C-alpha positions as CSV (number, residue, x, y, z in Angstrom):
1,M,-15.3,-18.0,136.2
2,G,-11.6,-17.5,135.7
3,L,-9.8,-16.5,132.5
4,L,-7.6,-19.0,130.8
5,Q,-4.0,-17.9,130.4
6,R,-2.7,-18.3,126.9
7,Q,0.6,-20.1,126.8
8,P,3.2,-19.0,124.2
9,G,3.3,-21.2,121.1
10,P,6.5,-23.0,119.9
11,S,7.0,-20.5,117.1
12,L,7.2,-17.6,119.6
13,L,9.6,-19.5,121.8
14,L,11.8,-20.2,118.8
15,L,11.8,-16.5,117.8
16,L,12.8,-15.4,121.3
17,L,15.6,-18.0,121.4
18,V,17.0,-16.8,118.0
19,G,16.7,-13.2,119.1
20,T,18.7,-13.9,122.3
21,L,21.4,-15.6,120.3
22,I,21.7,-12.9,117.8
23,W,21.4,-9.8,120.0
24,P,24.9,-10.0,121.7
25,L,26.7,-10.2,118.5
26,P,28.5,-6.8,118.0
27,C,28.8,-7.2,114.3
28,M,25.0,-6.7,113.9
29,S,25.4,-3.1,115.3
30,L,28.6,-2.3,113.3
31,K,28.1,1.0,111.5
32,L,29.7,1.8,108.2
33,I,31.0,5.4,108.0
34,P,31.0,6.9,104.5
35,Y,34.5,8.0,104.7
36,T,37.5,6.8,102.6
37,P,41.1,7.2,104.1
38,Q,43.5,9.0,101.8
39,I,47.0,10.5,101.7
40,T,47.1,13.9,103.3
41,A,46.4,16.8,101.0
42,W,49.0,19.1,102.7
43,D,51.9,20.2,100.5
44,L,54.6,18.2,102.3
45,E,57.9,16.6,101.3
46,G,58.0,12.8,101.9
47,K,54.2,12.2,102.1
48,V,55.0,8.8,100.6
49,T,58.5,7.3,101.0
50,A,60.0,3.8,100.6
51,T,58.8,2.7,104.1
52,T,56.1,5.2,105.2
53,F,53.0,7.1,104.0
54,S,51.1,9.9,105.6
55,L,47.3,9.8,106.0
56,E,44.9,12.7,106.9
57,Q,43.5,12.3,110.3
58,P,39.8,11.2,110.5
59,R,38.7,14.4,112.4
60,C,35.0,14.6,113.2
61,V,34.4,11.3,111.4
62,L,34.1,8.6,114.0
63,D,32.5,10.6,116.8
64,W,29.1,8.7,116.5
65,P,27.9,6.5,118.0
66,A,31.1,6.3,120.1
67,S,31.7,7.1,123.7
68,I,34.6,9.0,125.2
69,A,36.3,5.7,126.1
70,S,36.2,4.3,122.6
71,T,39.4,4.0,120.5
72,V,40.1,4.6,116.8
73,W,42.4,2.0,115.3
74,L,44.1,2.0,111.9
75,V,43.9,-1.3,110.0
76,V,46.7,-1.9,107.5
77,T,46.6,-4.7,105.0
78,F,48.2,-5.7,101.7
79,S,45.9,-4.7,98.9
80,N,45.1,-8.3,98.0
81,A,44.5,-9.3,101.6
82,S,41.9,-6.6,102.6
83,K,38.9,-8.9,101.7
84,D,40.2,-11.6,104.0
85,F,40.4,-9.3,107.0
86,H,37.9,-9.9,109.8
87,N,37.4,-7.3,112.6
88,P,38.6,-8.5,116.0
89,Q,36.0,-9.0,118.6
90,T,38.2,-8.6,121.7
91,L,41.4,-6.7,122.6
92,A,43.3,-10.0,122.6
93,E,42.5,-10.5,118.9
94,I,44.0,-7.2,117.7
95,P,46.7,-8.3,115.2
96,A,50.2,-6.9,115.9
97,F,52.8,-5.8,113.2
98,P,54.4,-9.3,112.7
99,R,51.0,-10.5,111.5
100,L,51.6,-8.4,108.3
101,L,54.3,-10.8,107.1
102,T,52.2,-13.9,107.9
103,D,48.6,-13.0,107.4
104,G,48.9,-9.8,105.4
105,H,47.4,-7.4,107.9
106,Y,47.9,-5.7,111.3
107,M,46.5,-2.8,113.4
108,T,48.3,0.2,114.8
109,L,48.1,3.9,115.8
110,P,45.3,3.7,118.5
111,L,43.8,7.1,119.1
112,S,41.2,8.4,121.5
113,L,38.4,10.6,120.3
114,D,39.7,13.6,122.1
115,Q,42.9,13.3,120.0
116,L,40.8,13.8,116.8
117,P,39.0,17.1,117.4
118,C,36.8,18.6,114.7
119,E,38.6,21.9,114.7
120,D,41.4,22.4,112.2
121,P,44.7,23.5,113.7
122,E,45.6,27.1,113.5
123,G,48.8,28.2,111.8
124,G,49.1,25.0,109.8
125,G,52.9,24.6,110.2
126,R,52.9,23.9,114.0
127,S,50.5,20.9,114.1
128,I,49.6,19.3,110.8
129,P,46.8,16.8,111.2
130,L,48.2,13.6,109.7
131,L,49.0,10.1,110.7
132,R,52.4,8.7,109.5
133,V,52.3,5.0,109.0
134,G,55.6,3.2,109.5
135,N,57.3,6.0,111.4
136,D,58.8,4.1,114.3
137,P,61.9,2.2,113.2
138,G,63.0,1.2,116.7
139,C,59.8,0.0,118.2
140,L,60.3,-3.7,117.6
141,A,63.7,-3.6,119.5
142,D,62.0,-1.9,122.5
143,F,60.8,-4.6,124.9
144,Y,58.5,-2.1,126.7
145,E,56.8,-1.0,123.5
146,P,53.1,-2.0,123.2
147,P,52.3,-4.8,120.7
148,Y,50.6,-2.3,118.2
149,C,54.0,-1.3,116.8
150,N,54.2,1.3,114.0
151,N,57.2,-0.3,112.3
152,P,58.4,0.8,108.9
153,L,56.7,-1.1,106.1
154,P,58.7,-3.9,104.6
155,S,57.8,-3.7,100.9
156,P,56.4,-1.2,98.4
157,G,53.0,-2.8,98.8
158,P,50.4,-1.8,97.6
159,Y,48.5,-1.4,100.8
160,R,44.9,-0.6,101.8
161,V,43.9,1.0,105.2
162,K,40.7,1.7,107.1
163,F,39.7,3.1,110.5
164,L,38.0,0.9,113.0
165,L,36.2,2.2,116.1
166,M,36.3,-0.1,119.1
167,D,35.0,0.1,122.7
168,T,36.8,-0.6,125.9
169,R,36.2,-4.4,125.6
170,G,37.5,-4.5,122.0
171,S,34.2,-4.8,120.3
172,P,33.9,-3.0,116.9
173,Q,31.4,-0.2,116.8
174,A,32.0,1.5,113.5
175,E,34.4,1.4,110.5
176,T,35.2,3.4,107.4
177,R,35.6,2.3,103.8
178,W,38.9,0.8,102.6
179,S,41.3,3.2,101.0
180,D,42.5,3.1,97.4
181,P,45.7,1.1,97.0
182,I,48.8,3.0,98.3
183,T,52.1,2.1,96.7
184,L,55.4,3.2,98.3
185,H,58.3,4.7,96.4
186,Q,61.0,2.4,95.2
187,G,64.7,3.2,94.7
188,K,66.4,2.1,91.5
189,A,68.2,-1.2,91.4
190,P,72.0,-0.8,91.0
191,G,71.9,-2.8,87.8
192,S,69.4,-0.5,86.2
193,I,71.6,2.7,86.4
194,D,72.9,3.7,83.0
195,T,76.6,4.4,83.1
196,W,77.4,4.7,79.4
197,P,79.0,8.1,78.7
198,G,77.3,8.4,75.3
199,R,74.0,9.2,77.0
200,R,75.3,12.2,78.9
201,S,74.7,15.8,77.8
202,G,77.3,18.0,76.2
203,D,77.7,20.2,79.3
204,M,78.3,17.2,81.4
205,I,81.0,15.9,79.0
206,I,82.8,19.3,79.0
207,I,82.8,19.6,82.8
208,T,84.1,16.1,83.1
209,S,86.9,16.8,80.6
210,I,88.0,20.0,82.5
211,L,88.0,18.2,85.8
212,S,90.0,15.4,84.4
213,S,92.6,17.8,82.9
214,L,92.9,19.7,86.2
215,A,93.5,16.4,88.0
216,G,96.2,15.4,85.5
217,L,98.0,18.8,86.0
218,L,97.9,18.5,89.7
219,L,99.3,15.0,89.5
220,L,102.2,16.2,87.2
221,A,103.0,19.1,89.6
222,F,103.1,16.8,92.5
223,L,105.4,14.4,90.8
224,A,107.8,17.2,89.7
225,A,107.9,18.6,93.2
226,S,108.6,15.2,94.7
227,T,111.4,14.6,92.1
228,V,113.2,17.9,93.0
229,H,112.9,17.2,96.7
230,F,114.2,13.7,96.7
231,S,117.0,14.3,94.1
232,S,118.7,16.6,96.6
233,L,118.8,13.7,99.0
234,W,120.1,11.1,96.5
235,W,122.8,13.3,94.8
236,P,124.3,16.0,97.1
237,E,125.8,19.1,95.6
238,E,129.5,18.7,94.5
239,A,132.2,20.7,96.2
240,P,133.9,23.6,94.2
241,E,136.7,22.5,92.0
242,Q,139.5,24.2,93.9
243,L,138.5,22.3,97.0
244,R,138.5,18.8,95.5
245,I,141.1,16.4,96.8
246,G,144.2,16.3,94.6
247,S,143.2,19.4,92.7
248,F,144.9,21.9,94.9
249,M,147.7,23.5,92.9
250,G,150.5,25.5,94.6
251,K,154.3,25.7,95.0
252,R,156.1,23.3,97.1
253,Y,158.5,24.9,99.6
254,M,161.4,23.0,101.3
255,T,162.0,24.5,104.7
256,H,165.0,23.8,107.0
257,H,165.8,24.9,110.5
258,I,168.9,27.1,110.5
259,P,170.3,28.0,113.9
260,P,170.7,31.8,114.3
261,S,174.5,31.5,114.8
262,E,175.1,29.8,111.4
263,A,172.7,32.1,109.7
264,A,174.9,35.1,110.6
265,T,178.2,33.6,109.4
266,L,177.0,32.4,106.0
267,P,177.8,34.7,103.1
268,V,175.1,36.0,101.0
269,G,174.0,33.5,98.4
270,C,175.2,30.4,100.4
271,E,172.0,29.6,102.1
272,P,171.2,25.9,102.1
273,G,168.9,24.8,99.3
274,L,169.9,27.7,97.0
275,D,172.1,27.5,94.0
276,P,175.4,29.4,94.5
277,L,175.7,32.7,92.8
278,P,177.7,32.7,89.5
279,S,181.3,33.8,89.8
280,L,182.3,37.0,88.0
281,S,186.0,36.1,87.9
282,P,187.4,34.5,84.7
């Protein structure tokens, strides 16, 4: 007498079918890491600028359950768009930087796990463990640059970021929490700068007055030197009075040519041009 084989019921077949459909979905195995990205705690100038901000590296945070070939990505969104972000399921779905202006999010700074060791760097000053977001101003102009460009951020934000661990196929494996809102520094608008002198301090007014006086004295000295220089060109020095034309005073002499023979025969006092001597006879 043979044993009857029990056929699976409809409910068991339905359960197996649902399990088969749900099992490949990577989102069911996505692990939430209890880590919140934040601005680096290192004492550095320019941790937050008008177009960049510096995060601490997620060292020894995303090393489980990842493999060596997994990649850590940084997700950057506007603060009000973080709730609408959906993790990509393939490498082709990774949003590039231009998506920030249209969809409010993008992914950048892919790192392998061996670039995020657990050990802190020795010396501190040589290799500071930080990630600078928006630190590549020329990447969009480079045609050979990968699509995950780390371009300067276009506005003050605020922004939120998180780290996403993906395998070689682009399937998410783990993610961190979203950061607190990060607002970039803003420069003052030209119209908001106060130029009224009444709000300046007394020292500033004194320094300004001294500099203005020195500038005025230098200008007067320059004008005086220029006047002296050009006056010698416009009015040359006058000649001495005794050399002026028509002012030479002197006796006028009448000279005559007298042959030597006549000069010997003329009596004294009879030279031409001279008055005759007065006669002594009555």
